[in-house]
N, C-alpha and C positions, 0 to 999 in steps of 0.2 A: 470756491476755487475752480480752477480749471484742470480737467483731466487731459493730459496731454495724448493727442491722437496718434503720436509715435508710439507711445506705451501700448496703444491697442493693436497698433499694426504689428509690433514685436510679439504680443500675446497670440496673435491669430497666425501669423506667419510660423510661430514656434510651435504650433499645434496645443496651444493651452486648453482649448475648448476639447474635452474628451469625445477633452475639456470643451323665481316666482316668487316666492314670498318665503317658502320654506327652503331647506337644504336642497341643493341640486344633487341629482343622482344620474350620472351619465356613465355609459358602459366604460370601464375600465378605470373609472374616477372613484377615489374613496372619499366619501363625505363624513364629516365630524360633526358633532352636536354644536350648535352655536347659541349665543345668547339671544333672548327675545328681540325682535326688532320693533323699533318704534311704530305707531299707527300712522297709516299714510293715506293722502287722499288717492281718490280713484286715477285722476290724472292730472299730472304737473305740468308747468311750463316747458321745463327743460329736464332732461336727463344727460348727465355729464358721464361719459363712460372712459374710463382710462385704462388701456391695456399696457402694464408697467413690467416690462421685461428686464427684471434685474438680475436674471440668471448670466451674470457676466462681471466684468471688473468694474462696473458703475453701480453694484449693489448698495452700497451707502446712501447713494444719492436719491434711489429709488424709495427707500425707507424715508429719508428725509422728506422728499416731496410728499408721500403720503401723509405724513405727520403735518406738512404745510396746508394740505388739502383740510385737515381737521380743524385749522384755526378758524375756518369759516363753516363747514360742515354742512350737511344736507338740511332742506328746509320743506315746508309743505307745498313750495313752488318750484324747488330745484333739487333733485337727487344727484348724489354725487356716488357713482359706483367705480370700485377699483379691482382689477385683477391683476395681483402681484406676485412675481415669482423672484426667488432667490435661492443661492445653493451654498455649498461649503467647499472650502479648499482652493478657490481660484483667488487670483491676484486680487487684492483690495478686500478681501472678505472681511465680515465685520461680524461680531457676536452680539450686535445690538438687538434689542427687543425679542430676547429669549434663543436667540441663534437657531430657530427653526429654518428648514429649507423645504422646497417644493413652490406650489402655486395655491394661492388662497384668493377669495373673492371677499369683500368688504363692502358694507353699506357705510358710507363715511359719516361720522357724526361729529359734532363740534367739540373740540377738546385743545386745551393751551399746553399741554405737556408735549413738547417737540422731541422728546427722547423716547416715547412709547406710543405705540399704536393702540387706541382706545375705542376705535371704531368696531360696530357690529360685525364679527365674523360670520358670513353667510355660508361659505362651505371651503372645505379643504380639498383640492382635486387630486392630490398626490403630487406628481411631478411630469403633467402633460409637456409636450414639445411647444414652447412658445415662440419657436421659429417655424411653425407650421402655419399657414395662413388660415387653416381649417379651425386651428384653436382660436386664433383672433374672432373669426366669424362666429365661433360657438359662444364665445363670450358676449360679442356684440347682439346676437339673437336673443340670447337668453336675458339679457340686461333690460332690451327694449320691451321684452314680453313680461318681465317681472316688475318693471318699473315704467310703466307708460307714460308719455308725455306728448305734448304738443309738438316740440322740437326735440332733436338729438344732437349731441355733441359727441364725436368720438376722437380718442387721442391714442395714437401709437407712441409710446414712450421708450426709447433706446438708443442705441447706436444707428447710425444710417450712413450709407454710401452713395446717396445720389442713385442714378439709374444703374450703376454696375453691378456686376455679379462677381464678387473676388473669388479667386482660387485660393485653395490651400495647399501646402507641398504634398506631391503624391496622388493629388485628386485627379479622377477619371471625369472626363466631360460629362458623363451621365449623373455625376454626382454633384453638379455646379452648385456653388454656395449662392447666397442670396443677398438682397440689398438692403434691409431693415429688419429691425427686431431679431437681434443676434442672441440665440440661446448657447452659451459657450458649453453647456453639459451635453447637448445633442449634437453640437457642431452645425446645426441648421439656423437658417434665416430666411426670411419672406423675400423672393424676388419681385422686382419692380413690376413684371408683368404678373405677378399673382396678387397684387395689392388690389384691383378692381375686382377680383373674385370674392373678396371678403364681403363686399357690399352687394354683390349679385346673389350671394347666398343669405346675407342677414338682413338686407333692405339698405336703401339710400338714407343717408343722414343728411342733417342741415348743414352741420359744419364739421370738416374732418381737419385735424391738427397733427402733424409730424412733430414731436418733441425729439428730432434726431436730426443730425448733421445732413447738410447739402440736399434736402428734399425738396426744397422749392425750386424745381428744374421743370423746363418745358416737358422734358421727356417722362418725369414722373407725374406731373399734374394731368396730362393728356391721357395717363391709364386710369385716372380718378374723375375724368370729366362727368360721367354720368352717376357718380358715387355721392356727391355732395353739392349744396349750393356753394358754399364758400370752403376754400381750402387754405390753411396757414401753415406756414413753413420758413425756413430759413435757407438762403443760398449758400450760407457759410456754416462753418462749425457753430454748433450752439454750445454755448458755456456751461458749465455748472457753476452757479445755481438754476440753470434751465430758464423756465418762464416765470412771469411774476403771478403765481397762481393766487396769492393772497387776495391782491386786489383785483384781479379777473374775476375770480369766484365771488368776491364780494359785491362787485358791481352786477353781475348777473343775478345776484340773489336779491339786491336791493331794486334792480329793475327786470324783473322775470319776464315782462312781456316783450322784452328786446328781441328782435328779429336776427336772422344769421348774419346778415352784412354788418349790423351795428356791434353784434358780438365779435365779430372779426375784427373791427376797430377797437374795441375794448382791449382784446388779447394784444394787439400790435403797441397801443398807446401805453399800456401798463407795463410792457415790456421795455419800451423806451426810457419810462420814467425810472424803472428800478435800475437799469444799468447807467443812468444818469445821476445816480447818487454818488457822492463824492468818493465812497469806498470801492465802488464798482469802477468808476473812471480811473481811479489810481491803479486799479487791478489790471484793466484794459491797457494802460499806458506802460505799466511795467512789464507786461507780457507781451506786448506788441501785437495785440489783437484788436480787431474791431467786432462789433455785432451788428445784425441785419435780421429783420423778420418783415414778412408782408402776408396780406391777405389778398387772395384773387377770387374773380367770379368763375366759377367753372363752366357756366353755359357760354361764355365768350371764348372758351379754347378753340371750338372748331373755326370761328371766323379768325382767330389769331393764327391757327396754323396755316390759313389759306394766305395770310399776309406774309407770313415768314417764308412760306414757299416762293410767293412771288419775288421777295426781295432777295433771296439768295440766288434765284434763277437769274435775275437781271444783273447781280452782282459778278456773277460768274461769266455772263455774256460781255460785260464792260471790261471784264479781265484786267483791272487795274491792280496789278500785283504789288507795286511799290507802297500803295494805299492800304492793301490789306496786309501786308507784311507788317507796315508799321502799326497798324490797328491790333495786330495779334501781339505785338511786342507791348503795347501800352494798356491794352484792356485790364480792368480790375479781375483779377483771377482769386479763386478761393484755395483754402489751405488743405489741398489734397496730400501735401507733403509737409516738409518741416524745415527748419534752418539747415540740417545736415543733409537731407536728400535732395532739397531743391532751394538752395540759399537765396536766389532772387525771385523766387516764385514764377519761374518762366516755364517750368515743364508741366505745371498745374494744367489739367485740360477742362476746369470748370470756369466759366467766365460770365459775367454780367451781359446779356444779350442786347439790351438797350445801349449800354455803354459801347459794346463793341461796333454795333451799326452806326453809332453817332461818330466814332472814330473813323470808320471807314469813309464815311461821308466827308468829315473834316478835311481828310488828307487826300480825297479823290481829285483827279486831274479832270476839271470840267471839260475840257476840251475833247477828252477821249469820247468816241462813239458809243452811246448807250449810257453815258455817266449820268446824264440828267434823269433817265428813266429809272435807274438804279437809286438814286438819292430821292426822288419822289416816292419811291416804294419804302425806301429807309424811314424817310419822315413819316409816311403812312402807318407804318409798323410801330415806330416810336410812340405816335400820338395814340394809337390803339392800346399801347401797354399801360400809358399813363392815365389815360380818360376813360378807358373801357374795361380793360382786363384786371388792372390792380385796383383793388379797393383802398388799400392803405399800405405804404411802404415805410418802414422806420430803420434807422442806423445810428451808429455812434462809433467815432474813433477812425484811426488808420490802421492799416495792415503793417505788417514789419518792415516792408519797403517804403513805406511812406505814403503811400496812396490812400486818398480818403474814400471812406464808404459812402460818403455823398454821391459817388458814382454809380451807386446801385439804384434800380428802378424796381427790384422786386422779383426779378425771374432769370434763373440761371440757366445755362445752356452747354453743351459740348462744345468747345472751341479748343482745338489742338494747339498745345504750345511747342516748345523745343523737344527733340527726342530725349527720352528718359524713361526709365523704369521706376514709377514711385510705388506701384501696386500691381500684382499680377491680376487680371480679370478676363472673363470669358468674352470673346467677340459676338455678343448677343445683341447688338444695337439693331440689326435688322428685324428683330422680333418685337420692337416697340411700336405701339400704335402711333406715336409721333413721327417716328420715321416712316411709316406706312402712309401717313397723311402728307408728309412734307418733303420727303426725299433729302432730309438733312444730311444724312451720312454721305452722300454724294459732295455735298459742300464741304463736309469734313475732310474727305479724301483730297478735295481740291487744295483745301487750305494746307493740308500737309505737304502737298507737292510743292508749295511756295517756298519751302525752307525757312531760313532766318529772316 
């Protein structure tokens, strides 16, 4: 099913958030006795670590996905470790699986009962703040020490808002909210500029995955350029049932020698296969949603940033206002709002970068001074995105305005739309590493000055 992002917006704006081998024993955290863990090899091929922040209105789906992990379970080659949080009294609360609350760590074992978590409980941590990057780093650091492997995959599972740091009513600037891993109990979440700190503290991984909306953006990826070899995420909202965990984990278990790039392809291909099933295609059509997922090479991001800077500088110099206004109007934008707040999806400020530069080039006046140089830089940027930066990009369906998701090429970016207020957020763009490398905000302000 799909969880409406409007419901999430209403919850947050209404202030719903007050809303090693043995047990871990960390300061301030309570540990409980766990069942014995199966014997394990000294070094596996992969350790998959999933940071599942279900302390929100998507708690039932966190429990559901952990049960989905159990249909495959850990092996002597692949360990699956989860830190999962849940709470009581929030919207969409469920009494499933004993109605416990707080944060627990599990060694995921194979089990076919999708209504009950049967995995080995490693520790009960009490209720730490899952919206704190230090908690995510603590989990990652502990898991890779306790379950050493040749390769590591780290997932953050929760709501996401791309690069922005949303505000809540009455919030002071010093209390700025964050962009991913929303803990509705503490009211905290992780800022985009804090995401890289997780890996600087706990160590680089081979593959990082955002199981959260809007996170496959240039601005987010650039914060993670030194954190992982492969970065996987979506430009768009990620629907619930989320990712194809069963088939992805099965492929990784059957082919444990798989390297990170091939694992990224596994994840994107299985995602597309799942949403291509008749029941999900029907769901997407009825709800007027499409889906998209991509894997990118983090090592290519600095070179990408240089090409993005070259293109926008030349586009501004050519100053083809008509072409850029038309590109702004036609670019595939992502669902920041909804049918009520943004009926024609023209206010939304996240769009596909490749599609935007392609449209700008298509509508450019070739006779204008600088037009040829701008288009050459645009083509160079687009070629780099598809041939070097993006490992695999998949999509299905149309958005509610009828635009095909075939226009996506795997990387979103800030592209201002029409004036409008979809969500209050802090003007923190200047703090982003991508902005410092490219000056993209200057181009954003230029595009805003063009009007309709």
